[in-house]
N, C-alpha and C positions, 0 to 999 in steps of 0.2 A: 730510599732512606729508611733505616731501621726504626722500629717503634721507640726505642730508648733515646734516639736522638731528637725526637719530636716531643715538645713539652706536653704534659698531661692536659693542660688547658687547651692546647691546639688540637689534640686528638679528640677531646670531647666536643669542641666546637665543630669539627668536621663531621663527627657522627650525628650531632643534633641539627646540623645545618644552620648554625647561628654564628655570630661574630665572636672572636676570641676574647675581646674585651668584656663581652657580656658574661662569658664563663668566668673570667678572672674576678669580676665583681661579685658574682655569686659565690665563688670559692672563698673569697675574703670574708663574706658574710657568714658562710657556713663555719669557717674556721674560727670566727669570732663568737660562735655559740648560737647564732640565729637558726631557727627552724625553717623548714620549707614553707609551711603555711604563713609564717611571719614574713618571710621574704616576698612570697607571692602577693601578699596583701598590702604590706607597708613599704616595700623597697622596690617598687616597680621602676622608679626613675633610675635607681642604681643599676639594675639589671636590664634596662631598656625593654621592659615589658615581657620578660620571660614568665610563662605561666606555670601553674603548679605541676602539670604533667612534665614539662621540660625540666623543671627544677628537681623533681623526684628522680628522673632518669639521670640527670647530671650528678646528683648526690650518690646514686648507686654506682655509676661508672667511676666517679672520683675515688670512692672507697676501694673498688676493685683494682683500678690502675695504680693506686698508691701501694696496695698490698703486693701487686705484681712487681713494682719497682723495688720494694723492700726485699722481696724474695730474690729478685735478680741480683741485688747487691750482695746478699748473703751467699748466694751460689757462686758468684765471681770470687768472693773472698775465700770460700771453701776450696774451690778448684785451684786458685792461686797458691794457697797454703800447701797444697799437695805437690806443687811444682809441675802441674800438668796444663796450665793455661797458656796455650799458644794463640796466635792471631786468628787462626781459622775457628777455633773453639769459642774464643771471645766474641767473634762476629756472630756465630750461631746463637749464643746466649743473648746477645744484645738484640738479635732479630726476632726472638720469640715474642709473639704478640698475645699469648694467652698463658694462663697458669699451667694448663695441661701440656702445652708445647714446651714450656720452660722446664717442667719436671721430666719430660721425655728426654730432652737434651742432657739434663743433669744426671739422669739415672746411672749411666756407666761410671760416674765419678762420685756418686753418693756413698759416703762411708757406710759400710754394712758389716754385719757379722761375717765370720769366715764361712764362705760358701763352699760347696763341693767344687765349684769352678776354681776358686782361689786355692784350695788345697791341691787341686790338680796342677795348677800353674806352679805352685811351690815344688811339686814333684817333678817338674820339668816336662809336662805333657802338652804344653801349648804348641810346640813345633809339630807334634803328631797331629793335632787337630788342624793346624794350618796346612800340613802336607796332604791330608785326606781331602780337605775342602778344595785345595788348589789342583790336585791331580787325582781324580776318582779312578784312574787306571791302576792305582796302587792297591794291592790287596790289604785290607785292614789288619788281619791277623799277622801277616808278614811284617807290616810296618810297625805294628805295636810290639812285636817281639823285641825290637831293639830298645824299648823303653822300660822293660821289666827291671825293677830295682827294689828288692825287698826292704832295703834300709830306708828307702823313701816312701814306703807304703804301697808300692806297685808290685803286687804278688805275682801277677801273670799278665798275659796279653789281654785277657778279657777285662782285667782291672784297668789296664792302660786305656782301652777303648772306652770304658765307662767314664774315665776322667776326661778324655778328649770330647766325649759327648756332652759332659757337663759344661765344658768351656764353650762349645758351640751353642748350646742351649742358652747360656747367659748372653752370648754375643748377639744371637738372634733377638732375644727379648729386650736388649738395650739399644736397638737401632731406632733412633727417634723418628725418622721418616716412616719407617715400616710400621711402628706402633701407632703413629697418628693415622696412617692409611687404614690399618685394620680396625682401629677404634671407630672411625666414621663408617666403615663398611658394616660393622656389627650393629651400629645404631640404625642404619638404613634397612638392614635385612633381618635383624634379630627380633625375638619375641620374648615377652614375659610370660612364663608358664606357672600356674598355681595348681597345687594339689592339696586336698585335705589330708591331714595327718590321721593315721589309723586310730580309731576310737574317739575322734574329736567331732564326729558328725552332729551329735545332739548339742554338745557344749558350744559349738561354733555355728549354730544354725543361722545366725545373722549374716554369716559369710557364705551361705549356701550357693550363691551365684558364682563363687570362685572355687568350688570344690574340684572342678575339672575344667580349667579355663586357660586359654592361650590367646594372645593378641599381639600384633607387631608393636614395637616400641613407638613408632611414629604415628600410630593410630590410637594409642591409649589415651583416653581422657583423664584429666587429673584426678577426678573423684575415684576412678577405678584403681589407679596407682596407689593413692593414699589408703583406700579401703584394704587392698591386698597387703600393704605394708603393716597396717594395723592387725590384720589377721595373722601375719607372721609374728608380730611382736607378742600377740596373745597366745602363740604356740598352737594355733589352729591350722594354719596353712604353711606349706613348704613352697618357697619361691625359687624358681630356676630361670636363669637368663639363657635362653636358647639362641646361639649365634646364627643358626642356619634358617633360611626361609623354607617354606613347605616343599618347594620343588628341589631345593638343594639337599634337603635331608634324605630324599629318596635316591640320590645319585650314589653310585659306587665309586670307590677310589678316593684320592685325596680331596679334602674339602677345599673350597675357594680360599680359605685362610692359609692352609698348608701350601697351596699352589703359589699364593702371593709371597710367602716366606721363601719358598724354593726359588722363585723368579728373582727375588731381591738378591740372593746370594749365588745366582747362576748354577743352581743345582738342577740337573736334568738326568732322568733315568734313561741311560742308553745301554744298559746291560753291562756296564763296566764293573770291575770288582768292588769298588767302594760305593757305587750308586745306591744299592739297597741299604747300606748302613747310613748313608746321608739322608735317604728318604725317611728312614725310621727316626733319625735324629730330628728332622723337621717335624714329624708327627709328635714326637716326645716333647719338643719345645712348645708346640702349640697347646697340647693337652695339659701339660703339667705346669707351665709357667705363663705363657702369653694370654691364654684364654682366661686364666684365673685373674690376672692383673687387669685385663679389660673388663671383666665382670664386675670387679670392685668399682672401677671408674664409672661404668655405665649405670650401676645401681645408684651411685651418688648423683649422677646426672639426671636419672629418672626422678628421684626424690625432689631435687631442686627445681626441675622443670614443672613437676606436678604442683609443688608449693607455690611457685610463681603464677601458674595458671589459676590456681584456686584463689589467690589474692586478687588477680585481675577480674575474675568472675564476681567476687564479693564487691570489688570496687564498682563494677558496672551496675550491679544490682542496687548498691547504695546510691549511686548517682541517679538512677531512675527513680528511686524513692524520694530523694531530696528534690528532684526536679518535677515531681508530681504536683498537681494543683494544691497549693498549701491550705486553702480554705474550702475544699470541696469544689462544687460547681459554681463558684462565684469569682468574679474578677477581683484581683487582689493587688494592692500596691505595697512595695517593700522599700525601706530606706536603709542605706548603709552609711552611718555617720562618718563625717570627716571634716576637719577644720581647714587646713591649708589647701587640700586637694578637693574640697567640696563634698557635699552629700550626694551619693549616687542613688538614683531613683529608678525603679523598674516596676512595670505593670505587667501582670500575666492575666490571660483571659480565663474563662471557666474551664478550659481544657488543660491549663498549665502552660500554654504557649506564650512566649514573650510577645507582648503587644506594643510596648514602648519603653524607651530608656532615656534618661537625661541626667544632668548634674546641676544641682543648685548650690548657691553659696550664701547661706543665711548668716554665717558666723564670720568673725574677724579672721583674716585681715580684709576680706572683701565686704562682708556685712550687708548683702542685698537681701534683707529679711522680707520686705514686701514683695519683691520680685519672686522670691522663693515660694511664698504662700500662693501667689498668683499662679505659678507654674503647677503647683500641686493641685490647686483647685481646678485648673483647666484639664489636667490629666484625669482627675476624678470624674468630672462631668463627661468628658469624651468617652471614657471606657466604663462608665457607670460603676465606679468602685464604691 
């Protein structure tokens, strides 16, 4: 079942491990203007006791999935208006489960400025590109000679081959499955490299730890990523996303990324006339188009991941602070007022550990004032508050 055929509420319920009706209740409250703290504190009955962490995750996923569906609708309309929406493409768009995947599928159909590949197609060079890719036994210059046409801007065989290369480069760079595979490989194996800009050593002394620095994406703590991005913004550091791991960088021949592209399009160097030209086309596609595109994607991913981690660290530190012993090394009792649902009572010991909890009902409609006072007195005596 594709993601778009499952309701947003059902997807979130599955991800959080809760019931769909709980998610629907929370969504209604959020759409009505209620905040997460308000819902967590005062609408527990409606959400069947969803806590603040679950509600925060729910709110974030709700926003993401709604944006995803809005973008999906816009993409379907765009492709439909171009007359290119067939059943297979529609199924792929509907099956996209993330923004990145959706954009990868849409890329070949995304309106763009006239590219070299488009100009080459208009000059009638796509059959040449297809022929060389399908039959590497064809000599490139001989095949290209038949496409020379000065009136269409193809001055000679070399120009025809340049146009064919532009077409294949665009085709390689718009293959959604390939781009998704290369993106994840680059995330697993790549590194963020920082170098100090010439003459900025003294001005940027606070970034000295990153003047000559490299670390894999997957091992970078959030504070380092954010520090290097600040250094770049202040024009002290130059940042480069290195796609190759240390061992891969020392290897000769095609990179793992180039080999993956070649494998995807059945390009194998067997010494045939067009094999060298196709190998160079793969290298050109990787270095001038695909690696640039992935670098932009992963830079955004690094920033988002670092910011999310930084918020999580701040939240954990704040939680520890709030849960510390509130009155120093003394037992303390706290009351959370409530009318219909009662007054919640908690006692923490001298270390801040919860020693006892209860609920009392001194107010209407229950009105057990004396019982409430007795309960508070008993807790105070027992725990020496």
